[in-house]
C-alpha positions as CSV (number, residue, x, y, z in Angstrom):
1,M,106.6,130.6,-149.7
2,K,106.7,127.0,-148.7
3,A,106.7,125.9,-145.2
4,V,109.8,124.4,-143.6
5,K,109.2,120.9,-142.4
6,S,110.1,120.5,-138.6
7,M,112.5,117.7,-137.6
8,T,114.5,116.8,-134.4
9,K,117.4,114.8,-134.7
10,L,119.6,113.5,-131.8
11,T,122.3,110.6,-131.5
12,V,122.6,108.4,-128.5
13,V,125.8,106.5,-127.8
14,S,124.8,103.6,-125.6
15,G,128.2,102.7,-124.2
16,A,129.7,99.1,-123.8
17,C,127.7,97.5,-126.5
18,G,129.4,99.9,-129.1
19,F,126.3,100.7,-130.9
20,A,125.2,104.4,-131.4
21,C,121.7,105.2,-132.5
22,T,120.5,108.4,-134.5
23,V,116.7,109.2,-133.7
24,V,114.9,111.3,-136.1
25,A,111.5,112.6,-135.2
26,E,109.2,114.6,-137.6
27,K,105.9,116.3,-136.6
28,G,103.0,114.8,-138.5
29,E,99.2,115.5,-138.3
30,Q,96.9,115.2,-135.3
31,K,99.5,115.1,-132.6
32,K,101.5,112.4,-134.2
33,V,105.2,112.1,-134.5
34,S,107.0,109.9,-136.9
35,V,110.2,108.2,-135.5
36,R,113.0,106.7,-137.5
37,L,115.9,105.0,-135.8
38,E,119.4,104.5,-137.6
39,S,121.6,102.0,-135.8
40,Q,123.5,99.0,-136.5
41,C,121.8,97.1,-133.4
42,E,119.1,94.5,-134.7
43,M,117.3,94.9,-131.4
44,L,116.9,98.6,-132.2
45,Q,115.9,98.0,-135.6
46,K,113.1,95.8,-134.5
47,L,112.1,98.3,-132.0
48,A,111.9,100.9,-134.9
49,E,109.3,99.0,-136.8
50,E,107.0,99.0,-133.9
51,I,107.3,102.8,-133.0
52,A,107.2,104.3,-136.5
53,T,104.5,106.5,-135.5
54,L,103.7,107.7,-131.9
55,D,101.0,109.8,-130.5
56,V,102.5,112.8,-128.6
57,M,100.3,112.8,-125.7
58,T,100.5,109.1,-125.0
59,T,104.3,109.0,-125.5
60,V,105.2,112.2,-123.4
61,F,102.3,112.2,-120.8
62,T,102.1,108.8,-119.4
63,N,103.8,106.7,-117.0
64,F,106.5,104.1,-117.5
65,L,104.5,101.0,-117.4
66,N,101.9,102.4,-120.0
67,N,104.4,104.3,-122.3
68,P,104.3,102.9,-125.8
69,V,108.2,103.3,-126.3
70,Y,109.0,101.7,-123.1
71,K,106.4,98.7,-123.7
72,A,108.0,98.3,-127.2
73,A,111.5,98.3,-125.7
74,A,110.4,95.6,-123.2
75,R,109.5,93.4,-126.1
76,H,112.7,94.1,-128.3
77,L,115.5,95.1,-126.1
78,K,117.8,92.5,-123.9
79,H,119.3,95.3,-122.0
80,V,117.2,97.3,-119.6
81,T,119.9,100.0,-119.3
82,C,119.9,100.9,-122.9
83,P,119.3,104.5,-123.0
84,V,117.7,104.8,-126.4
85,P,114.1,104.7,-125.4
86,G,114.6,107.5,-123.1
87,G,116.3,109.4,-126.1
88,I,113.3,108.6,-128.3
89,I,110.8,110.0,-126.1
90,K,113.0,113.2,-125.5
91,A,113.2,113.6,-129.3
92,V,109.3,113.3,-129.5
93,E,109.0,115.7,-126.8
94,A,111.2,118.3,-128.3
95,E,109.8,118.0,-131.8
96,A,106.2,118.5,-130.3
97,G,107.5,121.6,-128.8
98,L,107.0,120.6,-125.2
99,A,110.7,120.8,-124.2
100,L,113.7,122.6,-125.4
101,P,116.2,120.2,-127.1
102,R,119.0,119.8,-124.4
103,D,121.7,117.4,-124.3
104,I,121.7,114.7,-121.4
105,T,124.6,113.3,-119.9
106,I,125.4,110.1,-118.0
107,K,129.0,110.1,-116.6
108,F,130.8,107.6,-114.6
109,E,133.2,109.2,-112.1
110,K,136.2,107.2,-110.9
């Protein structure tokens, strides 16, 4: 019987910019996760090139200043409020089995 390949997929709808991003994380070997971003945003496309493979421990268990996703985001994203980097880390965390895949919501109230 063939093993079923693991995959975590989530979508981040960023808001005013109008871009959505699908994050696909797939478990690899030696605590690595491959990450694919699907978005029309050119900045996210450049970010995706830099974070195609992430080490789970470095990505999930490090602070903001040393996190490889946030460091790459600082180089490629113009908008500091973009929620996609956090979504990438959540996808890696869930794919590694370190958290349950639960929805996150940011909602403005009037």
